[in-house]
ROVO-86952 format. One record per residue (C-alpha): z, x, y. Coordinates in steps of 0.25 Angstrom, whole numbers, plus 2048, in hexadecimal, padded with zeros to 3 digits. Each point is the difference from the previous one (the first is absolute). Layout:
! ROVO-86952
ZXY...
//
This chain:
! ROVO-86952
248E4454A7F77F37FE80B7FA7F780B80380A7F87FA80C7FF7F37F880F7FF7FE80480280E8017F48097F57FD80A80480180E7F97F780B7FA80780C8087FE80D7F57F78068027F67F580F8008027FE7FE80F7F67F47FD80A7F97F680C80280A7F87FA80B7FC7F47F880F7FE7FC80580180E7F57F68058047F67F580F8018047FC7FE80E7F87F47FD80B7FA7F780A80280C7F67FA80A7FE7F47F780F7FE7FE80380080F7F47F68028057F77F680E7FF8057FB7FF80F7F87F47FD8087F97F58087F78097F37FC80880880280E7F880A8088097FF80C80980C80380E7FF7FA80B80280A80F7FD7FF8077FA80D80E7FF8028087F880A7FC80480E7F48077FC7F680080C7F38068057FC80280F7F37FD8077FB7F67F57F27FA8007FC7F57F77F17FB7FF7FD7F47F87F17FE7FD7F97F47F97F28007FC7FE80E8078057FA80D80D8048078097F480180C80680680580E80580F80180080680C80881080280080880C8058097FE7F48007F97F280D7FE7F97FF7FD7F180B7F57FE7FB7FB7F27F58037F67F77F68088067FF80E7FD80A80A8077FF80E7F680480B80680580E7F980080D7F37FB7FB7F27FC8047F67F77F87F28008037F67F57FB7F28058027FA7F37FC8087F880A80080C80B80F7FD80080B80B80280E7FC7FD80C80880480F7FE7FB80D8087FE8017FD7F17FA7F97F47FF8017F17F48047F78007FB7F27F980A7F77FD7F77F57FA7F48087FC80980C8057F580980680480E80C7F880680380380F80C7FB80680780280E7F980280E7F17FF7FC7F580380A7F27FF7FD7F38018087F17FB7FC7F47FE8098087FF80D80B7F77FA80E8037FF8087FB7F480F7FF7FF8097FC7F480C8037F87FA8007F27F28037FA7FC8017F17F38077FB7FC7F97F37F780B7F97FB7F77F57FB7F680A7FD80A80C8087F680980980380B80B7F580080C7FD80A8097F47FE80880380C7FD7FD80F7F38078047FC80280F7F28048037FD80380F7F38068057F480180980880580C80B7F68007F67F48008037FC7F180D7FD7F98037FA7F380B7FF7F68037FA7F38098007F47F78067F57F48098007F68037F57F580A8037F58027F67F48098037FD7FF80F8067F280280E7FC8028067F27FF80D7FC8088077F47FB80D7F88028057FD80E7F480680680080180F7F480680880080380F7F280480780180480F7F47FE8097FA80B809
//
């Protein structure tokens, strides 16, 4: 009987088999996780990937641009229509510039997803610190944090006691510069 026991194959107890199976499953899961992680980070682009076709749109869009931790501009639009990979048409929009305390309202404009610039054309009305601003075209240059208009700009305020117009306006920080054919009217008491 002792000789017979030596020739029979030894069987592992069930607890050893469970241990080996758990180790193999753990290694397979780890290899799977590492593979997925490798392919996810391979191209270096961490933004979500999406496919947009002609006339793709979103409703109730909010865009917030920050620089050095400070909010530079907040863009709200009722509808955003993706016209190209970089150009998004914004409909019924409001722009708020916290640094300038400026609110700008327009029917439509364009947002460039690559440069982060905003171009607003049409009937534009803005308000800041008691002054009303009216023009037909504004452009927000995100790289310079500047608001620029090369169209006629009219600024009125302080209860109708102040009126100014010019052909170009550049606003950087809380200061604005009006140039070319500038006309200003101050009314007394």
